N, C-alpha and C positions, 0 to 999 in steps of 0.2 A: 252464184258467183262468190258469195261470202264464204260458203262452206268449202269451196275449192281453195280459196286463199288460206283458210284455216288449216286445211289438210296439207297444203304446200308448206306452210310454216312449221307444222309438226314434223313433216319429213325432213326439212332442213335442220330442225333442232336435233332430231335423232341422228342424222348424219354427222352433225357437229359433235355430239356427245360421243359417237363411235370413234370419230377422228381423235378427239381429246384422249379417249381411253387408250387408243393404240399408241399415241404419242407419249402418254404418261407411263404406260407399262410395256412400252416397246422394248424388247430384249435386245441387248447389245451383243458384243462378241462373247461375253461370258454367259449369256442366257439369263441374266438377272435384271430386274427393273432397277432404276436409279435408287441407290441406297445411301443413307448417311452412315459414315464410318468413323471409327476412333482407332488411333494407333497405340499399340502397347509401347510404353516407354520406360526409361529409368528416371528416378527422381526421388524426392523426399515425401514421406507420408508421416504426418504428426497428428496426434490426438491432443486437443487443447481444452482447457477449462477457461471460460470467459467470465470475468468479474470486473467490478468497478471499485475504485477506492480513491483515497486522497493522499497526496504527498505531505509528509511531515518530517521535520528534522529528527535525526537519530536521538539527539539529546536536546531537550528544550527546558530551560530553567526559568521559573517565574521568580522575579526579585521583588520582595516585599519589604515592609518596614515593621519592626517590633516596637517602635516608639511613636508617640503622637506629637504633632507639632506642625508648624508652617514650613513649607519647602522654600528654602532660601535660594537654591540654585540647582539647575539641571545641566550636567556637563556632557551629555550624549544625546543623540537624536536617532531617528530611524536609520538603519543600515550602518550605524557607527560600529567600528570594530573595537573590541575591548579586550584587555588581558586581565587575568585573575588578579584581584587586589586593586584595580583602578577605581578611583573615586568617580562615581557616575551621578551622584546627587548629594545634596546637603540639606538636612533639616535644621531649622534654627536651634543652635546649641545653647543659647543664653540660659534657658531654664535648667538644663542639665548641668551647666557649669556652676550655677548657683547651688544646686543640690550637692555637687561634689564639694564645694567650699564648706557648706553646712555640715556635711558628713565628716569632713576632715577636722573641723573645729570640735565636733562632738567627740571624735576619737581622742583628740589632744586632751579634752577635759576628762575623759575616762582614764586616760593614762596618768594624769595628775592624781586623780582619786586613787588609782592603784598604787602609785608611789607612796602616798600618805598611808594607805592601809598596810603596806609592807613595813614602813617605819614603826607604825604602832604595834605591829606583830613582833618585830624584833625587840621593841622595848618591853612588851609583855613577857617575852621569853626571858629577858634579863631579870625582870622583877619576880618571875615565877621561881627562879633559882634561889632568890633571897626570901621567898615566901611572903612577898609584899602584896600579891594579887590573889584574888579568889579564883577557883576553877571556872566560875561563870564568866569572869572577865576574859579569861583565856579563850573560852568557847566563842564569846562574842567577837573578839578580835580576829579569831581564825575565820569566822563566818564573813566578817567584813572584807577580809582579804580575798576570799573566794568569790564573793559577789563583785568586787572590783575587777578581778581577773576576767570573770564572765562578761562584765560590761564592756571591757576593752575588746574582747572577741566579737561581741555583737556590733560594736562601732566599726571595727575593721571590716566586717562583712557588709555593713551598710555603706562604707566608703567604696568598697570594691563594686557593689551593685550600682552605686551612683556613677562611678567611672565607666562601668560597662554600658550604662544607659547613654552616657556621653559619647562613647565610641559608636554606639548604634545609630546615633544621629547622623553619622557619615555613612552613606550607602556605598558599598563596595561591590564590584563585579565578582560574583562567586566562581566564575569560570571564564576561560577564553572563548570568544565567539563574536557574533554579530547581533546587534539589537534589532529585533524584528517587530517589536511593539513598545511604544512609550505611552503610559497612561497617566502621567503627572506633568504638571507645569509649575514654574516658579510662582509662589504666592498661594498655591493650593494648600489647604489644610488636610493633613493626614491624621485620621483617627484610627488608632490601633487598640481600642479598648477591648473589643470582642475577638477580632481576628486580624491577621496581618494583611493590610491592603496591598494589592499588586501594583507595583510602580513600573516595572519593565519586564519584558520577556526577551530572553537571550537564547539564540540557537548556537549550540557549541560549534557546529561545523556543517555548512551547507554543501560541501563537496561530496558528502555521503548522506543519503536520505533514505527514508523508509516509506513504502506505500502500505497503508492500512486498507487492505481489500476485503470486501465482504463476499464470501463464497457460500453459495446455497448448500443446504444439507444434502441435496441430491448429488452434488459434485465434490463435496469435501472428502469423500472416500478415495478420490483419485489424486489428491493433493498431498505432497509430502515435502519435508525439508530437503533442500539441495536441488530441487527442480529448477530448470531455466524458465525465465519469464521474458516475454516481449510485450511492450506497452507503448501507447501513444497518448499524447495530451493534446487538447484542443488548440493550444497556441502554436504547436509545431506538428501539424498533422502529417507533414511530409517526412518527418524524421522519426525513425524507429529507435526506441531505447530498449536496453536489456537490463535484467536484474536476476535475482535468485531468491527463492523462498527460504527464509531463515527461521520462521516460526509459524506453527499452526496452533492457534489458541483454542482450548477446549471449552471456554465459556460461551454458551449459546447466546445469540442476540435475536430477539423476537421483534420483527417489524411487519405490521399488517398480516399477522398470523403466519408469517413465513420465517423459518429459522435460518439464520446465517451464522457463519463462524469467521472471526477476524483472522486474516492471514497476513503476516508481515513479510514484505518483500524488500530486500536491500538493493539499492541502486546507487550508481555513481553519478556525480553531477559536476564533472571537472569544468565543463564549458559554461556552467551557470544558467543553462536554459530552464531548468526545473526550479520552481519556486514553491514555498510552503502553501498548502491549501489547494493546489491544482488538482483537478479531477483526472484520473488516469484510467484508460480502458485497457484492461490487463488480459493477456492470454498466457495462462500457465501451461507449459508443455508437459503434459502428464506422461506421454510416451512418444517416441520419435524414431523413425527409421530413415537411414540415408542410403542413397544409391541402390534402390530396390526396384524390381519390376512392379509397375503399377498400371492400373487402368482407371478410366473415368467410371464413376458409379453408374452413369447412363448406360454403359455397355452391359452392366449386370441386370438392367431392366429393359433389355431390347424388346421391341414390339415388331415381330416378324409376321407378315400375313401367313395364314395357314397354307396358301397355295404354294409358297416357296420355302416354307419352314422345313428343315430336314428332320428326320426322326431323332428322338432323344436317345443318347447312348445308354447302354445298360448300367455302366458304372456312373455313380453320382458322387460328387464331392460337396464342396460348400456352395458352389454357384455354377451356373451354366451360361456360356457365352457362345456367339456364333462367329466363327472365323471365316474369312473369305480366302479360299485357296484355289487358284487357277479357275476363277469364275464360278466356283461352287461354294455353297454355305455348308459348314461342318459344325455341328453342335459339339462343343468341347467343354467337359467339366473341368473346373479349376478349384484349387485350394487357396483360400484367401487368408490374409493376415489382418494387419491394422487398417482401420477405416477412419478417415478424417472428415467425412462428409462430402468431399469432392473426389478424392481418389481412394482406391483400395489396393492394398499390397497383395501381390500375387506370389504365392509360395510354390505353386506347382501347376503346370498345364499350359503355360504360355511362354513365349520368348519375345525379347525386344524386337520391335518392328512388325509384329503380327497385326493384321488389319481385322477389326471386329465390326460387325454390322450392328447398328443401333436401331434402325427402322427405315421406312421409306422416306426418300427425300421429298420435301415439299416445295423445293425451288428448282428452277430450270438447271440443266446440267452445267451450263456455262457459268452459273453463279453459285455453285455449290462449294467452291473453295473456301475453307475456313468458315463455314456456316454450320450452325447447329440444326438438328432435325426439326426444331421449332421455327426455323427461318431466320434466327438472329445470329450475330457473330458469336463464336465460341469464346467463352471467357478464358483468359490466360492466367494461370496461377504459378 
């Protein structure tokens, strides 16, 4: 009894499999099993280089101090707009004012000494005509005059240096722009003995910015000045920004044994959405075609069963696709152009609207609309 049940189950399974096979490969009006297809269309094909970089101001100026002292006042803060020559900070000027007074007094003393030396020289000249002085007295008087003149020049330069130091105690904005960083507070001591400490950082203009992108050595050969760029930033993922390559630097950058080259991309920031330091995901358009015949790359890798695959044509071009014409499959050679990873440009062999077979459909006929041959929705680009 058990063996009869087992045999009955086997017969039912075989019958079910036969029915499933007839349903799966049942031929329709065209004599073909259900096929997944792609339509030849017109559109854009672009070849892009992907890179990442950071947004930076076109011109960024670090404002330092050439003198040491205590900061008396700070007149700007983050995001303050400044014009060239505006006072943005003041270092305690009392020490420098004292130096100026001292240098001015020393100059006046030197000028008095010079005046005396000139009188003595004039008197020696008069006595020399009467032969009342010796030649050595003349030489000594002349030397004293020249020393007094030199001393005056030294004191004048010392006064000019002291006045310059006093002027440097007032920190001025070197350019028009916006303060993007402030590194000093009132009461803080600034020490400029070895190098100039940085007090502020000013971006000249944030309406125009640069992306400093790192392009790998494998892709740098396809990047050139003037190419269009599209990029996104994390804070505005739904907004697409555009730019242009303005410089490809030749200095290599080695990171983790990988060579990159810095590429500068100019972008506009009229709406102020872009801020310094943001990370940008960049697509550099190395080559682009508009309004061309294109096919999905899956059509170039069609998997057609041997039972229904037509014979290959004698003429071969760049690729082979399978057109569906009046219910028949026709192997068609095509000449291809640009490939962007999703679509391939067709230069010869196909026309807009042609239907191409990709492979057998893995979903029921009623659910095959806008479905890929892997069973998922086709991506729309």
